[in-house]
C-alpha positions in Angstrom: 0.0 0.0 0.0 1.2 3.5 -0.7 1.8 6.1 1.9 -1.1 8.3 0.6 -3.6 5.4 0.8 -2.7 4.8 4.4 -3.3 8.4 5.3 -6.7 8.4 3.5 -7.7 5.3 5.4 -6.6 6.8 8.7 -8.5 10.1 7.9 -11.8 8.2 7.0 -11.5 6.1 10.2 -11.0 9.2 12.4 -14.0 10.9 10.7 -16.3 7.9 11.3 -15.2 7.8 14.9 -16.0 11.5 15.4 -19.5 11.4 13.7 -20.7 8.4 15.7 -19.4 9.5 19.1 -22.5 11.4 20.5 -22.8 11.9 24.2 -26.0 11.1 26.0 -26.2 14.6 27.3 -26.2 16.1 23.7 -29.0 13.8 22.7 -31.1 14.7 25.8 -30.5 18.4 25.2 -31.7 18.2 21.6 -34.8 16.2 22.5 -35.6 18.7 25.3 -35.4 21.6 22.9 -37.6 19.8 20.3 -40.1 19.0 23.1 -40.3 22.7 24.2 -40.8 23.8 20.6 -43.6 21.2 20.1 -45.2 22.3 23.3 -45.1 26.0 22.4 -46.5 25.2 18.9 -49.4 23.2 20.4 -50.1 26.1 22.9 -50.3 28.6 20.1 -52.6 26.5 18.1 -55.0 26.0 21.0 -55.0 29.7 21.8 -55.7 30.6 18.2 -58.5 28.1 17.9 -60.2 29.3 21.1 -60.0 33.0 20.0 -61.6 32.1 16.6 -64.3 30.0 18.3 -65.2 32.9 20.7 -65.5 35.4 17.8 -67.8 33.1 15.8 -70.1 32.3 18.8 -70.4 35.7 20.3 -73.9 37.2 20.6 -74.3 40.6 18.7 -74.6 43.6 21.1 -78.1 44.2 22.3 -79.4 40.9 20.9 -80.4 37.7 22.5 -79.8 34.2 21.2 -82.3 31.3 21.2 -81.0 27.8 21.0 -83.7 25.5 19.6 -83.6 21.8 20.2 -86.2 19.5 18.6 -87.0 16.7 20.9 -89.1 14.3 18.9 -92.5 13.6 17.4 -95.6 12.3 18.9 -98.9 11.3 17.3 -101.9 9.4 18.3 -102.2 6.8 15.6 -103.3 3.3 14.9 -100.1 2.7 12.9 -97.5 0.4 14.3 -94.5 2.0 15.9 -92.3 1.3 12.9 -94.5 3.7 10.8 -94.4 6.5 13.4 -92.8 9.8 12.4 -89.2 10.3 13.3 -87.1 13.5 13.2 -85.1 11.9 10.3 -88.3 11.8 8.2 -88.5 15.5 7.7 -86.8 17.3 4.8 -87.0 20.8 6.2 -88.1 22.9 9.3 -89.6 26.3 9.3 -89.0 28.5 12.4 -91.6 31.3 12.9 -91.0 33.8 15.7 -94.1 35.9 16.4 -93.5 38.9 18.8 -96.0 39.0 21.7 -94.4 42.1 23.3 -93.7 45.6 22.1 -90.1 46.4 21.0 -89.5 43.0 19.5 -89.5 42.3 15.8 -93.0 41.5 14.6 -92.3 38.3 12.8 -89.1 36.4 11.9 -89.1 33.3 9.7 -86.2 31.0 9.0 -86.2 27.7 7.0 -83.7 25.0 7.8 -82.8 22.0 5.7 -82.6 18.8 7.7 -79.7 16.4 7.8 -77.4 18.8 9.5 -78.8 18.6 13.0 -82.0 18.9 15.0 -81.2 22.3 16.6 -80.7 25.8 15.5 -79.4 29.1 16.9 -81.2 32.4 16.1 -80.3 35.9 17.3 -83.3 38.1 18.1 -84.2 41.5 19.5 -85.0 41.1 23.2 -88.7 40.4 23.9 -91.3 37.6 24.2 -92.0 35.5 21.1 -94.3 32.6 20.2 -92.1 30.1 18.4 -93.8 27.8 15.9 -91.7 25.0 14.3 -93.3 23.4 11.2 -91.7 20.2 10.0 -92.2 19.2 6.3 -92.0 15.7 5.1 -91.8 16.6 1.4 -91.6 20.1 -0.2 -94.8 21.6 1.2 -96.5 18.7 3.0 -96.7 19.8 6.6 -96.2 16.7 8.8 -95.6 18.0 12.3 -95.8 21.2 14.3 -94.7 22.4 17.7 -95.1 25.7 19.7 -93.5 27.3 22.7 -93.2 30.8 24.2 -89.7 32.2 24.4 -88.4 35.1 26.5 -85.4 36.6 24.9 -83.0 38.8 27.0 -80.2 40.9 25.7 -76.7 39.3 25.7 -77.9 35.9 26.9 -78.4 32.4 25.5 -81.9 31.0 25.9 -82.2 27.2 25.4 -85.6 25.9 24.4 -86.9 22.4 23.6 -89.7 22.0 21.1 -91.7 18.8 21.0 -93.3 18.2 17.6 -96.7 16.7 17.2 -97.9 15.1 14.0 -100.4 17.1 12.0 -103.5 15.0 11.3 -105.7 17.6 9.6 -105.5 16.2 6.1 -109.3 16.5 5.6 -110.4 15.6 2.2 -107.3 13.4 1.6 -107.9 10.0 0.0 -106.4 6.9 1.6 -107.0 3.2 2.2 -107.7 1.5 5.4 -107.3 -2.3 5.4 -107.5 -4.9 8.1 -107.5 -8.7 8.5 -109.6 -10.5 11.1 -108.1 -13.8 12.2 
């Protein structure tokens, strides 16, 4: 072997030795720094998410918020339970707020498509309202209705639960009634 080759081999061996010789303290220090960086990043993400959420859910000044929850449907029927109306049967809901006190808006109507949820949030001028919820099975076929009186106060959330009852006033409708006696 030539003299230059021996020097190159010695140089490569020294270089390998230096790069693989980490101390445990160096590794701990680097992991600790990475951990602090990760913790700070997570903290900033949480703070930003909370501030955005508070801005989106804040009640406008001087208004009150009504949170409406639909609880179910009841009907007096001879149909078996499997044919009874369910909240999932409706394609849309109509919310009608009729003011019963002075100072409140006279009437406010909002239509909601189903499939998203069975609740809604509406911001209103403070006052007392009669809330009517109409549930439609198809385009304009009213299938259920519920009513409740709501007192709306400024800068507050007012939760209300509305129980829907099946509408059975389809006078003049044609249908078949069939039974078997055994």
